[in-house]
N, C-alpha and C positions, 0 to 999 in steps of 0.2 A: 720846135724840135727838141727832143729830149737830149740832154747832155750825155755823152757816152761816158761810161764808167772806166776808171783806170783798172786795167785787167790785173795789175799787181796788188790790188786791194782784195782780191779773191784768194781764199785758201786753196790748197790742192784739191780738197774734197769738193769745194764749190765749183772748181773748174771741171772736175770729172762729171759732176751733176749737170753742168751746162751742156757738155757734149752729149750725154745720155738724153737729156731733154730735147736736143736738136737732132736726134736720130743717129748719133755717131757712137763710137765705142768709148768707154770710160778711160781706157789707157791713153787716148788722145790727150786727155787732160794732163797726164804725167809728162808727156812729150813737151807740151806747150810750157808747162811749169818749169821744166828743165831749161828750156830756151830763155825764159824770162829771168831766171835767177842764176843758175851756175854758168850758163853761157852768155848771160848779159845782153840778150838781143834788144836792139833799140826799135826795130820795126818788124811787123808781122812777116814782111817779105823775106827777112833774114832766116825764117824758120824753114830751112830747105828740105827737111824730111817730112813736112806736112803738105798735103795736097793744096793746089791753087784754090780750089773751092773752099776748103777749110780756112785758108788764110783770108779769103774774101769775106767769109762769114765772121771771122774775128774782127776784121777791119770794120765791118758794118755795125758791130756791137760794142767794141771797146777801143780805148786808146792806151798807149804806153807813155805815161808822163815821165819821160826820161830827163835827167839833168843834162846840161851842156856846159863844158868848161869854156867860159867866155874868154877869159884872158888868163895867162899863166905867167908868173914872174919868177925868175930864179935869182936868189941872193948870192952875194960873194961867198957865203959860207956853205952853199949847196942847198939851202932851204928853198923849197918851191911853194909858192902860194897860188892857189886857184881861186878865181872869181867864178862861182858856179851859178849859171842862170837856170832858174826853175821854169816849169811849163807856163806859169802865169806872169813871167817877166821879172819876178823878184830875184834878188841876188844874195847869195851867202858866200862865205869864204871858208876854204879848208886849206890845211898846210901839211906838207911832207917835210919831216925833220930827219935828216940823215946823221948817223954817227958812224964810227969805224965799224961797229959790229951789227947795227940794225937800222931799220927805217921805221919811223913812227908817223901815223896819220893823226892829225889833230882835226876833228870833224865838228861841224855845227849841228845843233839840234833845233834851233828856232831862227826865224828871220827877225833880227833884232833880239831883244831880251826882255823877259818878264820883270827883271829886277832893276835896281837903281844904284848900283855901286858907283860911287863918285869918281873913282880912278880909272874906270874902264870905258874905252871909246864905244864898244858895242852897246853898252847900257844907254847911251845917249840916243840910240835909234828908236827905242820903244819897240815892244813886240808887235810885229805885224801878223805873224801866224806861226803855228807849230809846223815843223817839217813832217812829212809823211815817212813811214818806215822805209819805203823804197828810195826816197830822196836822201836819206841818211846812208843807206846801203850803197847807193850810186857814188857818193863821195869817196867811200872806201875803195870801191872798184877802180875809180879813176886814179886814186893815189897808188893803188897796187900796180896799175899799169905803168905809172911814172917811175915807181921804185924799180920795176923790172927793166925799164928802158934806160934809166940814168945810173942805176946802182947794181944792175945785174942780179938782183935777188928779190923775192917776193916781200911784200910788206910784213914786218914782224910784230908791230904793236899798234894799238889804237887808243887814243885818249879822247874822251868827250870833253874837250876844253876849248872848242871853237866858240862860235856865237851862240848865245842862249844858255838857259839853265836847264840841263837835261831832265832834272826831276820834276820840272813844270811841264814836261812833255812825256811823262812817264810811260804811258801805254805804247806810244810810237817808238820811243827809244828802246824799250824792251823787245818789241817785235823786230826792230832792226837788228838788235844783238842776237836774237834767236836765229835770224837768217844768216848773219855773218858767221855764227858758230855752227850752223847746221851743215851736215855733209851735202845737203841739197843746195847750199849757198856757197860760202867761201871756206867752210870747214876750219875756221880759226879757233884756237883754244880760248875760252873765256878768261883764262889766267893772263892772257896778253892784252886784255881790254881793261881800261880804267875809266870809271865814270867819276867826273869831278863835279861836286856840287858846292854851292855857297852855304849849304847847311840848312836843309829843311827837315826837321826832326821826324815829322809824321811819315815823310816819304823814305827816309833812311830806314825806319822801322819796317815799312812796307817791302823795301828791297830785301831786308833780312827774312821777313816772313815768306816772300816769294822764292827764297833760296837762290837768289841771283848769284852766279859764280864769279862775277867780275870783281876787280879790285875797286876800292873806294878811296877817293881823294876829297879833302874838304878845304875850300879856300877860307882860311881862318883869319889871317892878317892882324888879329889882336885877340888876346884872351882876357881883355877887360871890356865889359859890356858897353860902357860909355864911349870908349874909343871905337869899338866895332860898330856901334850904332851910328856914329858920325860918318865913318867912311862907307858903310853899307847900310843905309837908312832902313831897308826892309827888315833888318835883323831885330828891330824893336819888337817885332812879333815872335821872334825865335831866340829868346835869351840863351846865353851860354849853358845855363844849367839844363835846359831842355835838349840842347844839342849834345851835351855830354852824356845825358841819359840815353839818347838815341844811339850814340856811338858805342856805348857800353852794351846796349841791346844787340847791335850789329855784331860786335865782337863775340859776345856769348853764343850767338847763333851760328856765325860763319867761321870763327877762329881766324879771320883774315885781318891782318894788321892794317891800320889806317895811315894814309899819308896826309900830312898837313901842308898845304901850299901857303907860303907866308912871305909877303913882300914887306921889306923894311923901308919906311919913308923917313926922311929928314923931319925932325920936329913933331912927328906923330907917334911913332912906336919905336924910336931909336934910343930909348932910355932904359935904365936898370929895372925900373918898375915893370915895364912891358916884357922884358926878358924873364924876370922872375915869374910873372903871371903865366907866360907860355910854358916854362919849365913845370910849373904846378899842373897846368892843364894836361900836359903830355903824360903825367903820371897816372891818369885815370884809366887809360886804355892803351895797350901796346901800339906803338906808332913810330913813324919816322917823320922828319921835317925837311921839306925842300924850301930853302931860302931863295926867293926869286928876285933876280935883278929887275928893277923897275924901268919901264920904258915910258918916259913922259909923253902924254898925248897933247899937252899944251904947256904954257908957262904958269899953270895954276899952282895950287897949294901942294900938289903931290910931286916931290922931288926925290931922286935916288939918295938913300942914306950913305954916310961915309963908310969906308972899309972898316974903320975902328968899330962902328956900331954893329956891323955884320959879324966881325970877329968876336965881339962880346957875346952875341947869340951862340956862335959855334962853341966857344969856350965853356959857357955855362951849361949848354945842352949836353956836351960830351962829358962834363963833370958828373952829370946825372945819368950817364949811359944811354942818352937818347941820340939815336943816329941822325945827324944833320948834314945836308949837302947844300952847297951854293950852286944854284942852277943859273948859268950864264944864258942870257937870251940869245935866241937864234933868229936870223931873218929880219933884224931891225931895219936894215937898209931898204926893205920892201914893205915895211909896216906889217910884218907877219908875226911879230913877237907877242908874248902874252899881253892881253889888254889892248892891243893895237888894232884888232880886226874891226874895221868900221865901214867897210864898203865904200871906199873912196871912188870905186867904179860906179 
């Protein structure tokens, strides 16, 4: 028996063609497309303005590989973590982070991760597969519903900082962003979306060439190659000079400031040399720095640096007019904080 195709892998034009080929009118494709995306239908029988015969025909030809929120945990600080089950039984995690003024969805782009950063729990899972555009979109829809339910307002921001390296699943991530920002999808502004990468120069340049309108964040963690290679071994293939050049290219093409995500660890990058290297790196391209509180994933070599070390970063960066903020982690009590997403479910 032939495996049925996920109907959401079809473009609107392909859907229209399918109906015409099956003796129906092309506009039927528009109706179904609206049900699938802006109305978020999970089943064909939900499509109430489509005839029973048409629904039966769709059922016979297609499936809707929808995600299911398997378990939801709420943190003391209001953070919500979803364990999201995919149609093939695999699980990813996504997080809703509330503040006074907004709610942010932190979404996953891969099951596991393509990279090998030593300080991150997700990286220990190894990449099992890329998420499909619809699976990324569904995470956002689920968090938007939770935002409305618990915080009485729609989702305001999205960060691709969940499981996986978004630029290693580039086509699917971009298709998902197209749907999230389309008026036929969620109609969100691309300015409210941040794609966070560990720094893959070739793909950063591709984003610039494709005129992607989202914001860019880079997990830097060290501006000294030897240190960076030790904590993120894959960066041996992507030295800082290549990264710098790609970020310069991005800025020249988009005029969009870069955010550096930077964790300070005890005995690794908590010294003056590391601070000076970061200050120097920040001068190449207009940027700001988020200093992130570390969440230990075991008792290994990675431990949170002292407040003095973090203050040294803030002092030196602001001395050179570089905007720096300390980001306190949210959702630590439910393993929902940065680097903790490891699918304990």
